[in-house]
N, C-alpha and C positions, 0 to 999 in steps of 0.2 A: 613567315613567309617564305614561297615554296618560290624556288628559283628554277628556272627549268622552261624549255620551249615547249611543251607538252603538243607534241604535232597530233597522236593520235588519238579517243576522246575515251581510251578507256581510264589516260594515267588523267587529263582536266575530270575525269570521272569520280576517279582513284581518289585525287589531293582535297574535292567535294565529300566524300564516303570520311577520310581521318576527320577529314573537322567535325560534322557532324558527329562521329562514335569519337566525338571529347568532347559533346557539346562545345565548340566555339565556334561563332561568326561568321561567315567564310565567303566572300567576294573572291571570282576569280574574273582579273581584269588578261588578258591578249592585248600586248603591245607587237599593234601596230607598226610596221618603218618596210620604204621605201628598197627591192629588192639590191639595186646596185648601195644606197651608204648603209648596209648589215652588213652586206659582205666585206664592204672599203671596210667597216671600222673594228669584222674578224680578222685581216689578215695586214690590218694596225697594230691588230696588238703586243703586247710584250710582259716575258714573262709576267704574265695575265697566270687565275684562276680557274675560269670559262673555259671546259670541252669542249667547247666552239668552236668549231674548223670549222672551213670557207668554202667542204661539205653540205654539213649540217643550213649554214645561211641558202648556200642553194637548193632543198632538202624544201628548207619552209616554205616554199615559191606555189608548194603543190597544196597548202592549207586551204581547204578550203573557204570566208572568212562568216559567207551563214549560214556556214553549218555552227559556227562557236556558239556555248552558250554562255558565254563570261562575258566583260564585257567589251569592249576593244576598241586602244585608244592607240588615235595614230599621231604616236610618237615619231618625231626628225623632223613634224611637220604644221604647217601654220593651215588651222579648220580644225572646225565640231569630228571629233569619232563621227565614224560609223553605226 
């Protein structure tokens, strides 16, 4: 399991390439959370190992989900994924 923002396509590609080079299956999942919820979750963290910051949360808004080839999961919402 690789856990990161993977905002840039090159990093998503490298994750898939890493799996292929090791001969293992790869399933890319993009967890999408509404911006206000994402920001709130990050600002409430204390003593957390994540390097996520409010600025990173805001920068994720710029990702065009229509260009994500991974399976998009609407985390934190009711209803089907995109």
